[in-house]
N, C-alpha and C positions, 0 to 999 in steps of 0.2 A: 502493499499500503504506497503511496505516495507522500508526503509531507503533509499535504494540506486531506489529501484524504483521511489518513490516520488520526488527527486532531478533530478532523470536522468526526469519522464514524465514535471517536474514543467518546469524547465531553456531547455526541448527541444519544450513547446510549447510557451514559452515566448517568443524566438528567435522567433522563425518560426512566431507568430502573429504579432511580432516589422515589422519583416522584409516582409513580405506581407502588409502588411498595411504601408510602406514607398513604395513597389512597386505598391503599386496604386494609391498612391501620383504621383510617376514620371510617370506612365502610361498615369494618368488621364494630365498632365503637356504636355508629349507628342504628347497624341491625341492630343490637343489644339491647338501643334506648327502648327503641321500637317496638321490643317483644317478638321480632320476626319469628317465626317457626323456623324448627331444622328442613322441614320438608317445600318451605315453599318452592317452588319451579323459580320463579323470577328470579329470587335472591341466587339461587343455586347456578343457575346461569351463566347471571353478573361478577359470582366470584370464579366460574369457572373459567369464563372469559379473560377478564385482569388479570389472575393468578397465572392464566397461559400466557399471556402477553410477557407478562416478568419475568416467566419462566425462560422463551423465547430472548426478553432481552440479556437476562443471564448468560445462555445458551455461549451467544453472539460475541458475550465477552470474554469468556471463557475460550470462544475458538476465533483469533485476531487472524488468522491464513483465510477462515473462509468467509471472515466478515469483508477483510479487506476485495475478495469476489464482488459482494456484496454492495459495499460502497465505497465504490470507484470513481471519483468524480470526474477526474480529467476525464474517462473514458464519455462518461454521458454529459459533458460538457463542448464534447469534442462531435459528439450526434448531434446534439440539438444545436450549436453556435447557427450552423446554416436556417437554423428553424425559429429565430428567438418573438416572434409570433405568439406560436403556442405556446414558450416559457412566461410569453405576457399574458395571454388571458389562462394560463394555472393561475399566475400569481393572482387576477385578480375573480378568479374561482376559490382563493382558499381565502382570501381577504372576504370575500360575500357570506362564507358560508364560515369561519372561524367564530363569529359572534351568536351565533343559531345554537350553538352548543350548550352558549350560558342563560340566552337567552331566552329562545324558544320553550314554553310551556312544553313537559314530557309526561307519558304517562309515570305513576309511582310503579316502582319506587324509584324510578330514574329522577324523577324532579326533588328526592328528597338527594341523590347524587351529586347533581349536576349542583349542586353551590357549597358543596365540600371546595375547602381551599384547594388540596392536592391536587384532583382532577381540574379544579380552571386550570392550576397551572400548567397542570401536565396538557391539556388541550391546548394552554398557547405555546408550550414548548413545541409542542407537534409543527403547529402552522408554522410559528418564528423561522424555526430549522427549515421545514422545505422550504418556506418567500422566501430565505437567506439564499441556499442553494442556488433558488432557482434564478436571482439575482447577480450569481453572482457566475451563472451559467452564462448569463445574457450581456455583462459587462466583466470580462476574466481580469481588466487590469486592476480593477478596484479593488480586488482585494477578496479574500472567504468573510473574513474578521469585519473590516467596514460597511460588508455584505449582510450582516447578521443584524448589527445593531440597524441599519437602515431597515431595515424586517419586523425587528420586535419593535420601533419607533412607530411604524405603519401600519401595524395591524393593531398599537397601542391607540394608534389614531382613528384608527376607522370603528374599534370596540366602543371609543369615546360618545365615538358620533353615532353609534348605533343605538348607544344607552336612552337617546333623548326620542330617537322614534316612537318608541310604542305611545310618547305625551300627545303625539298630535292624534289624538282620539274622538268619536264624535258621545263616549261615555255623557249622558248629559249631565250627570252628579258631580260633585270634589273627584277628582284620584288621588287628594293625601290630605292631610289634615289641613293643609291652608291652599293646596295649588289653587282652588278657583276663585279664592279669596281677592289675589294675587289681578284678575280682572274684573274684579266688583272697585277696589281700589281706582284701576287706571281710570273704569267708569268715570269718575268720582269728577275729572278734570272736563267733562263733557254732559256734566246733570240735568244743563238743563232742556238737551235733546236727548239723553238716553230716558228722565225721568220726570221729566217736566217740569222741573223746577231747578234752582241752584243746590248743592252742596257742599259743604265744608271739603276742603282738599284733606289727602291723606296727612297725618302725622309723617305714620311710618314711612320710610327710604322712598320719598317722595320724587329723586331725579329716576327710581328707578319702576315708579308706574307713572311715569310721565314715557318712557320710551317706551312699555305695555301699550299705552293711551295712544297710540299711535294709526291703530288697525278702525279705533273712531272713528275717525277724520273720512274714512271710505264707506257711511252709513254701516248699515245692523247685516253685518259681515259673523256670521255660526262662531259658533264657539269654538270646532277645531281650532279654526282660522288662527283666531289669537292664539292659543294654543301650538299652533305651526311658526306662528310671527315670534313667541316664548322662544323656541327651538333656535330658532336662526339669530338672536341675540345673542344664544348664548355661545353657538358655533363661529357667527361673524366678529364679535365682539374680543376674542378669544383668537381668530384667526387674521385678524388685522392688530391684536399688538405685538402679533408673534412673528408678521410683515413686515411694521418698523424697528422691531431689534436687529431682522435680518440686514434690512435697508439703513440703517444709520451703520452697523459694520460693515456694508460693501458687498454688495450681493459678487458682482464683480468679482472684486477680491477673495471670497472664501468660496469660489471655483464651485466646488463639490461638497461644500461641507453647507451650503444654502441651506440647502432640503433636510437634513439631518437636525441644524438646530432649528428652523423652523418650526418642526415637530416637538424638536423637546421640550421647545420654549410650551410649546401649546399644552404640553400634557403636564409639563416643571408647572403652569399656573392652573390647569386644573384639578392640582394637589391639596387644593386650598378647601372647594376652589374659590374661587375670585370671580363674584357676580358682576355679570356684564356691563352693568352702571358704573363699576367700578373699573373696569380694565379700560373703560373707554380715555380716564385719564393717563392711562399707563400708555396707549397708543397715541393722544397728543404728545404728553412730555414726549417720549422718545420721538416723532416725526418732528417738533419744532425747537426743542430747548437747543441752545448753542453756549458751550462756554465763552467762546472771544467774542461773542456777543449781548453785551449786558441788558440794553433793552429790550430785543427780540425776546432773551428767553423769559425777562419779567411779564411781559404781554405775556405769554404763552402761561406763565405758573399762575398770576392773576386769574387767567380764563377757566383752567382746571379747576381752583381753588374756589370758585366761584360757583362750579358744579359739585366739590368735594363738598360746599357748605351746605347744599339744598340732600346731599347722599347723606356721609354719616361723621359723626362728630369729629370719630376717630381719624378717616382720612383726610382731613381739612391742611394738616400741614404734609401731607403725603407730595404732591404735587412740587413744595420747592424742592422737598426734601431727593425727593427722585434728579429734578434736576443738577442738587450741590453731587449728587452720587456722580452722576454724568460728567460735572463739570472736574472732578478730584481724578475722573478717571483719564480725562481726554489734555487736562490742560496741565502743564507742571509748574510747579511752584517755582523753580529756577533761582533766582536773587530774587525774587519779590519778597517786600517784606512778608512775616504772617500777617498781622494788623490788615494791610493791602487785597492779602491773597485770599483772605477769611470773610473780606468784605464784602465781594457780591452773592454767596449764597448767604450771606448775614441777611440783607435786603432783601432779598427775594422772601426767603423765608418771613420775613417782616411782610409783604407786601402782599404774599400769600394767604397770612394765618387771618390777615386785617379782612382779607377777600372774602374771604369764605367765613369768617363769622357774621358777616355784613351780609351775604344772603342766607347765611342760615336765620339771622335776626326778620329780614325781610318776607322770607318765605312764612318763616311763624307769623307774621303781621297780616299778612293777605290771605293764611289758607284758610280763616273765619274760625279755627278752636282757639282756645282757652291755653294762654300761655303756658301753661303748670305740667300740659301735658305734651311738653315737648321734652322735660327731664327723668323722663323714665329710669334713661340706660346707668343715670346718677343716682339713684335710691333702690333700685334690683339687689334683691342678697349676690354674695361672693360665696362659689362654693367649690372652693380649692383644689379639694378633693378627686376634683373630674380634671382636674390637670395629669393625674397618674391612670390607670387603667381603672375601666368601674361600668356600668352596665350600661350604657348607653354608648358611649365609646372604649372598646376593651382595646385598645390599641393607649389610648389616652391623650392628651393632647401634646406633655411634655415628653413622650418619647415620639411620639408622632412626626413632631416638628425637628427634633431630633435625627431623625429615620430621612423627612424630605431633605434637609439641609448639608446634613454630614457629605452626601457624594459630592457636593458644591466646594465647600469647606475642605475638601481633602484635596481636590484638584486644584484649588487655588496652591495650597500650602506646595504640594507639588512642583506647579509648577514656577513661583517664585522662587524657587531655592537658590535658580542662578541669577536671578536678578536682588542683591542683596539693597540695594540700593533704587530699586525702581520708584520706592513713593518716599516719597518728605515724612516728616513725623507730622506735620498737619493732616497729608493727604490721609493717611492710615487714621489718623484721627477724627478726621470728619468720618468717613465712611465706616469707620468700626464703632463709632459713637451713635451714628444716625441709627445702625442697625440692632446696637444692645439697645439705645433707646425705643424702637417699632416690637422686636422682641419680650420685652418687657410690658411692654403695654399692650400686646397681644394677648400674654398669658390672663393680663389682668380683664380683657376680654372675655377671654375666653370663659374664663370661671362665675361670669358671670351668671345667673340662673337663667335658661335659654339660650344660653350661648350654642348648643345645639351640639351633636354628635363627630363633629369631622373638625379640618385646619381650617374654617372660613374666616376666623378672625383670627389667624395670622397671616392676612392676606397681604397687607403693605409688610411684612417680617419680606416673606417672601419674593414680591418685586426686587424689595432691593438686596434682595443676596441675588437673584437670577442676574443681576445686571454687570455688577462683577465677576463674576461666574462668566457668562459669555463673552465680556474683554478680555480677558484674562485667555481663555481657554481658546481664543480668537486671534492670540496674539495681537490686540488693538489697546494695549494698553501704553501709553504715551509717559516712558520711562524720565526718569531724573539722572539716568547715569548709566552708558551701555553697559550690555549684559549678556547671555545667553540663555533665554527661555530653557525650562526642563521639558523634555519631550511628557507627554502623562504618556503611562506603560497602559495595555491593554486592560489589562484588571481595574483600572482604574476608571477608564474609560465604560469600559463595561457596567460597573457602578454605577453613574453615571447616570446611564441610560437603564439601567432597567427599575431603579427605585419609581421616577415617575411612569415607568407603565404600569408597574406592578398597581400602583395607588389606582390606576386607570383597569385595569382589568379588575382587578378586586371593588370597584364601586359596581353598583346599579344589581339586579338578579333577575330571576326567570320574571317574565311577564305575568301579569295575571290576566286571569279569563274573566270578562268582564259577560254578562248578563244582559246582553240591550235589552234581550224581549223583556226579563222583569223587569228591570231600568225601568222603561216607557209605562210599564204598568202603575209601576209606582207613583214616576211624574203625573202621572194622568188622577193618580189618588191623591196626590198632595198638590196638584192644581186646583179639584174640585174642593177639598175643605178648604182653602187659604184662597180660591176667590170668590167661595158663599161666605165666608165670615168678611171679607171687604167690603161684601155687596148687605152687607147689614150694616155695614157701617161701623167696623170693630176693626182695631187697630191687628195688624200681624208685624211681630216682632220674628226678622229674618234672621239670630244669631250666625247660624251657617248657613250654606249654599244662597248666598244672595247674589250668587251670580244668576239662578236664576231669574230675577228683577232685572239684569241688565241687559240682557240678552232673549227679553220678552218669552221666556221658556214659560213667567206664568205671568198674568197681564187681571189688569183693573187692581191690582195690590199697590198701594203707595207706598214709599219709600218711607222705614224709620232709619234714620242715622245714623241714630245711638247704638252700641252695645253689642257692632260685630267680631266676631269670637278673636280674630288677630288682635283685637287691638284690644278689647277687654281682657285678653289674655298678657297684653303688657300693663294693663292698669292692675288685675288682680298683682305682677311677680314684682313689681315696681311700689304694691299697697298703696294707691293713689286713693284716697278715702273721699274724697268728695265724691270723683267719678263711680265710686261701687256704692256709695252712701245711697248717691241717686235711684242708680240701679235697682239697689233692695227695696227703694222704697214706692217703685216704681212696678217691683211686684206683688209687693205687700197689700197694695191699689187696686191692684187688677186690673193695671194697665190697657194689657194684651190681650185680645181675644184667644191668637193664637201665640204661641212662639214656637219657630222652628227651628230642631237644636241636632248636634249630633246628641247621640246618645244619653240622656243622663243617668247619672247613676253617682252616689258618694262612695269611696273607698278610698280611704286616705292609704298610704302606698310608705315604704321605706326606702332610702338610696339607694337599695339591692334591688328596686325595682327599676324600668325603663321609664325613663326621666320623672321618679318618683314625687320629686320637689317642683317640677310646674303640677304634674296630676293636682298638688296637696292645695296646690295655691289656688288651681281653679276649681279643685269642688271645695275651699272653704270661703269662697268671693263669691262665686257664682251656682256650684249645682246645689251646694245646701239652699242656698235662699230659694232657690225654682220649686225646690221640692217641697218649701213648706206652703210653699201656696198655691204651685201648678200639679196636674197628674199627667202623663201620656193620654192622648188621645187617638194618636193614631203611630204607629208605629213602622216604617219603613225598613225589614230587617236585612235588605240586600243593599240600600243605600247606606246603610247606620243612622238613619232616620226619625226622629220624631217629632210628633204637634206635642203640643201640649199646651192644655186649657184650664183654666181658674176654677181650684177646687177649693170648697171655703173646708171640707172638712180633712186637707190636706195636715200631715203632722209634721215635724221638722222630723230627718234623721236623726237615732241617736249618737 
């Protein structure tokens, strides 16, 4: 076996053998957990198939001479070289079929097995090596290892796109706890046209909902069109930021590295993930900031900071910080005094901060909401234990961000060993200080109740880390003194590629089977109840499923602005007594003839339960008081929705 063949064959077989063995162990534990009987034909056939593949892999590893005959890549390349079209078609076919093994709903027990970590990695392993070999066949000058890296990045990006496709659904009810609420908040910018009267704009994430509101300009589009638009926002925004990164580094100068770098950046930002309304600021700053032109950069920073002010308070300093990092990377200090060298980033920071705070205040005044409601993020509880492995996030924020950032930090260390004087002290201090500040800030926000189960609150830190990583990796650092940057070993490059790829392929899950016929029946039942109540002159409160009003799936029911569940949850977690007291007084007075809500139950939980603290905040502030005065009148079990009516005989939960 030739050297390329031997390395390819042994690495492929060793990885496949380890993953298949891990899959057998995980499957055995799953079968024991499910109480599967030894006589089960399906499980017996499954174990026989995987065990057979494992035995074959071990046999090939034990017989290198025979393996050499099977894995003759040189011969394969010689046969396929004149037929690169066939290799391209095979690459496309594998890329299309690969996501189906994880996302497509399979019959039991395969539906449980396909969620196992080892098998998801095994399927990716097989696909990545197959595509890598075919890429090498098409362009042998590339080398086998670069072809494998491009294969892994490409399949990771394809899978990331595929995760979003099931969200483009005609299902009339919400696909997740807050999924459909986003379209309601987007509709508020056009409340006069949608609801027949103006309404206050969203307190939470205004720029995000403004982007999502754009389809309302085109008239009465169906729900699936708004879902499609949100998917496009995710993919286009992250793709645009990755393209701006490649453009700034010089696509022509990057040569064959342009595509891998763009795919890497695309996947790196999804490790958070970084929300589309935030990543647009990254694209804008990468496009416009110029370390040699103070006023141009100032305008770019101010414009991005205005957007940040109506996005998230902790992102207000990010545009100036990103411009400063680019300044430290691309402009040497030379003989300039520290005071003069640092003055430009300092003034960008002042201007950006002022612009962001001004935009935030102006929006709060114009939105039609009480100003006290805009400070909820400062009064919510901090759950520090969630920085470590916990039920909502088995990896934990701190280990997770360490894993996500470690390849970049390692690459920086290795690459800069040959450039001891690459950066002056103040350039190092500027980049390191900004990273430290945003790292600490991200940890604090991640610990906040309602902080989620991933790294999305570490988004600003990830952006500031991605940029120096790409600059040093592509050797675009403006150095203070000449030197020779150390080449990155293959294992460091492989680590840097695999971490964002693995983050991608371990996200998402099997597509849920939705019963459209039952959904249509339940929607008709809900319509009859709420439209009848409105016709009698009663008020109907949609705590949940308020998008049904925005898309006229329910007609003739006036909008009650207060108490939508996403904002009600924010008020419950932040303990806003003024807002919650009004809600409880309205319940006690029987203001609403019907309440549309997710299933209402009172069940306090512990921190070992999934989002136990969030559940308790909701139950104590909302469900408890609903059950004191209302009782279920209609239960739409498939949709998980209840309609509740006033009940004078209701008793508060014990």
